[in-house]
VMD Tcl script that draws the C-alpha trace (Angstrom):
set ca {
  {-7.92 -10.17 6.55}
  {-4.95 -8.50 4.89}
  {-1.38 -9.18 5.91}
  {1.57 -7.02 5.00}
  {5.10 -8.34 5.40}
  {7.61 -5.51 5.07}
  {11.19 -6.30 4.08}
  {13.29 -3.41 5.34}
  {16.57 -2.36 6.88}
  {14.77 0.17 9.09}
  {11.88 -1.42 10.90}
  {12.05 1.27 13.55}
  {11.05 3.86 10.94}
  {7.78 2.08 10.15}
  {6.60 0.20 13.21}
  {5.48 3.14 15.43}
  {3.01 4.39 12.83}
  {1.48 0.93 12.40}
  {0.83 0.79 16.15}
  {-1.33 3.93 16.21}
  {-4.77 5.15 15.16}
  {-6.60 3.23 12.45}
  {-3.73 0.86 11.76}
  {-3.75 -0.29 15.39}
  {-7.54 -0.54 15.26}
  {-7.36 -2.80 12.19}
  {-4.91 -5.13 13.95}
  {-6.90 -5.11 17.18}
  {-10.05 -6.13 15.31}
  {-8.24 -8.90 13.45}
  {-8.66 -7.19 10.08}
  {-4.98 -6.59 9.33}
  {-1.61 -7.98 10.33}
  {1.85 -6.47 9.96}
  {5.07 -8.44 9.98}
  {8.69 -7.44 9.40}
  {11.67 -9.14 7.83}
  {15.10 -7.58 8.38}
  {16.95 -7.68 5.07}
  {20.23 -7.56 7.00}
  {19.49 -11.04 8.36}
  {20.08 -12.32 4.83}
  {23.21 -10.24 4.19}
  {26.47 -11.68 2.92}
  {29.75 -12.13 4.76}
  {30.76 -11.15 8.27}
  {29.30 -7.66 7.83}
  {25.96 -8.92 6.47}
  {26.33 -6.83 3.32}
  {23.20 -6.29 1.24}
  {24.55 -3.92 -1.41}
  {27.44 -3.43 -3.83}
  {28.70 -1.09 -6.55}
  {26.99 -1.18 -9.97}
  {28.57 -2.90 -12.96}
  {29.62 -0.35 -15.55}
  {30.48 2.24 -12.93}
  {28.45 5.05 -11.44}
  {27.71 6.57 -8.06}
  {25.89 4.85 -5.25}
  {25.23 1.27 -4.26}
  {22.63 -1.23 -5.42}
  {20.75 -3.85 -3.44}
  {22.16 -7.26 -4.32}
  {20.09 -10.15 -5.62}
  {21.17 -12.74 -3.04}
  {19.78 -11.18 0.17}
  {16.58 -9.95 -1.50}
  {15.84 -13.31 -3.13}
  {16.58 -15.12 0.13}
  {14.31 -12.80 2.13}
  {11.38 -13.08 -0.26}
  {11.79 -16.84 -0.64}
  {11.81 -17.27 3.13}
  {8.35 -15.64 3.25}
  {7.01 -17.54 0.27}
  {8.06 -20.84 1.81}
  {5.33 -20.20 4.38}
  {2.84 -18.59 1.98}
  {3.49 -19.16 -1.73}
  {0.48 -16.99 -2.61}
  {1.96 -13.80 -1.16}
  {2.33 -11.04 -3.75}
  {5.39 -8.80 -3.93}
  {5.12 -5.01 -4.16}
  {8.14 -2.85 -4.99}
  {7.96 0.94 -4.51}
  {9.91 2.34 -7.45}
  {9.82 5.50 -9.62}
  {9.30 3.32 -12.72}
  {6.12 1.75 -11.35}
  {2.46 2.45 -11.95}
  {1.26 5.60 -10.19}
  {-0.61 4.79 -6.99}
  {-4.25 5.91 -6.98}
  {-7.35 5.47 -4.84}
  {-8.67 3.03 -7.42}
  {-5.55 0.88 -7.08}
  {-5.80 1.03 -3.29}
  {-9.38 -0.23 -3.54}
  {-8.34 -3.11 -5.78}
  {-5.54 -4.12 -3.42}
  {-7.96 -3.97 -0.49}
  {-10.59 -6.17 -2.11}
  {-8.44 -8.68 -3.99}
  {-6.80 -8.23 -7.35}
  {-8.31 -10.85 -9.66}
  {-7.88 -9.95 -13.31}
  {-6.00 -6.80 -12.30}
  {-2.80 -8.84 -12.08}
  {-0.82 -8.23 -15.24}
  {0.21 -10.98 -17.64}
  {3.82 -9.91 -17.17}
  {3.54 -10.34 -13.42}
  {2.03 -13.80 -13.82}
  {4.85 -14.82 -16.13}
  {7.55 -13.51 -13.80}
  {5.99 -14.76 -10.56}
  {4.63 -18.31 -10.89}
  {3.04 -18.28 -7.42}
  {0.82 -15.42 -8.54}
  {-0.90 -17.77 -11.01}
  {-2.50 -19.71 -8.21}
  {0.12 -22.47 -8.08}
  {0.33 -22.61 -4.29}
  {-0.10 -25.75 -2.19}
  {-3.23 -27.71 -3.14}
  {-3.69 -25.35 -6.06}
  {-4.64 -22.45 -3.79}
  {-4.00 -19.09 -5.38}
  {-4.58 -15.57 -4.08}
  {-7.84 -15.17 -5.97}
  {-9.28 -18.36 -4.45}
  {-9.40 -17.05 -0.88}
  {-11.09 -13.67 -0.70}
  {-10.83 -13.71 3.07}
  {-7.03 -13.54 3.18}
  {-4.64 -11.40 1.18}
  {-0.90 -11.30 1.78}
  {1.36 -8.61 0.36}
  {5.13 -8.42 0.68}
  {6.54 -4.92 0.37}
  {10.25 -4.68 -0.41}
  {11.73 -1.36 0.72}
  {14.62 -0.48 -1.60}
  {17.51 1.70 -0.48}
  {20.75 3.26 -1.66}
  {20.91 4.07 -5.38}
  {18.46 1.33 -6.30}
  {18.35 -2.41 -6.85}
  {19.73 -5.05 -9.16}
  {17.30 -5.28 -12.09}
  {17.03 -9.06 -11.71}
  {15.11 -8.52 -8.47}
  {12.13 -7.54 -10.63}
  {11.70 -11.20 -11.56}
  {10.18 -11.67 -8.09}
  {7.99 -8.57 -8.18}
  {4.26 -8.70 -8.92}
  {3.60 -4.96 -8.70}
  {5.84 -1.97 -9.28}
  {4.27 1.07 -7.60}
  {5.24 4.73 -7.86}
  {4.03 7.42 -5.46}
  {4.78 10.18 -7.95}
  {7.47 11.85 -10.00}
  {10.04 12.24 -7.24}
  {12.67 10.10 -5.55}
  {12.97 9.21 -1.86}
  {15.93 7.79 0.04}
  {14.15 4.55 0.78}
  {10.97 2.54 0.44}
  {9.71 2.92 4.00}
  {7.54 6.01 3.40}
  {5.97 4.55 0.24}
  {5.33 1.32 2.14}
  {3.45 3.22 4.84}
  {1.41 5.13 2.28}
  {0.44 1.96 0.44}
  {-0.44 0.15 3.68}
  {-2.46 3.03 5.13}
  {-4.44 3.66 1.96}
  {-5.30 -0.04 1.64}
  {-6.03 -0.90 5.27}
  {-8.41 2.03 5.81}
  {-10.60 0.58 3.03}
  {-11.10 -2.75 4.80}
  {-14.74 -2.91 5.97}
  {-14.87 -2.25 9.70}
  {-11.73 -0.12 9.97}
  {-13.28 3.32 9.42}
  {-16.10 4.48 11.67}
  {-18.97 5.04 9.22}
  {-20.26 2.51 6.73}
  {-20.01 5.02 3.87}
  {-16.89 6.87 5.01}
  {-14.72 5.48 2.22}
  {-17.46 5.80 -0.41}
  {-18.01 9.57 -0.23}
  {-14.45 10.81 0.30}
  {-12.17 12.36 -2.29}
  {-11.10 10.11 -5.19}
  {-13.64 7.43 -4.24}
  {-15.00 7.75 -7.78}
  {-12.20 8.58 -10.17}
  {-11.00 12.16 -9.68}
  {-13.86 13.45 -7.56}
  {-13.22 15.75 -4.61}
  {-15.38 15.54 -1.51}
  {-17.78 18.40 -0.72}
  {-16.81 20.92 2.01}
  {-17.64 19.86 5.55}
  {-18.18 21.76 8.80}
  {-18.68 21.06 12.50}
  {-19.43 23.16 15.62}
  {-19.49 26.09 16.17}
  {-21.87 27.34 13.47}
  {-20.19 30.76 13.57}
  {-16.45 31.00 14.16}
  {-14.88 34.45 13.98}
  {-17.50 35.55 11.50}
  {-17.04 32.50 9.29}
  {-20.46 30.84 9.18}
  {-21.56 27.36 8.24}
  {-23.81 27.47 5.15}
  {-27.45 27.81 6.22}
  {-28.50 24.79 4.16}
  {-26.41 22.46 6.34}
  {-28.28 23.70 9.42}
  {-31.73 23.38 7.84}
  {-32.38 19.70 8.50}
  {-33.64 19.33 4.91}
  {-31.71 16.23 3.87}
  {-32.84 16.40 0.26}
  {-31.57 19.95 -0.16}
  {-28.39 19.10 1.79}
  {-27.69 16.20 -0.59}
  {-28.27 18.51 -3.56}
  {-25.90 21.14 -2.08}
  {-23.21 18.54 -1.44}
  {-23.46 17.26 -5.01}
  {-23.19 20.78 -6.39}
  {-20.15 21.52 -4.23}
  {-18.26 18.33 -5.00}
  {-15.48 18.94 -7.46}
  {-12.98 17.31 -9.73}
  {-9.26 17.09 -9.10}
  {-7.21 19.29 -11.41}
}
mol new
graphics top color blue
foreach p $ca { graphics top sphere $p radius 0.5 }
foreach p [lrange $ca 0 end-1] q [lrange $ca 1 end] { graphics top cylinder $p $q radius 0.2 }
display resetview
């Protein structure tokens, strides 16, 4: 069971996707759970402000410490073992290997810096329960940043800084969905076939999955390779291995 709690100002941008296809299937089968926390609920003043101008000048607005700390602490009061993920350009690049580790439990993957900054990640929860001690339940908090960025002190609550690539988005909602989708689909029982996640692209480093075909065997003169129609599973396996590639 994996639970994601998403801290966001725009729940409506995320929720529809999580109610469709494989994400809905994971929830329906009790394999995943999605929860939302509205950062605005922890805003300051009559206007529930969550941002302010940066010290030292500059364009844009930064997320303030107070609402972010309050939102994360409200979640950790219920589950001190929850781990915080922050989508940010300065984070580690997200890969299939990382998705697999997040799906199965992190163990030694957690960095020493993260343990030092986030005491609950050391396994100091109630009764000594830490995230590694219960392989049947994992809880991730994803903070969706917005505006120009965030106050650097927010990183003291973050276990994992994750980057989707060398580009910048207007908010953390799209990265949150990508992280969630790539992790949840790896939970046993979510995908249809037992080996679906094992043979696909990037399942082993930088491999690319072999070409695949379905009916009809001949479409506008484009034919399925004869070997795939032969029924010779040994030769088919050999062909697939030969036609698997490496990402460039």
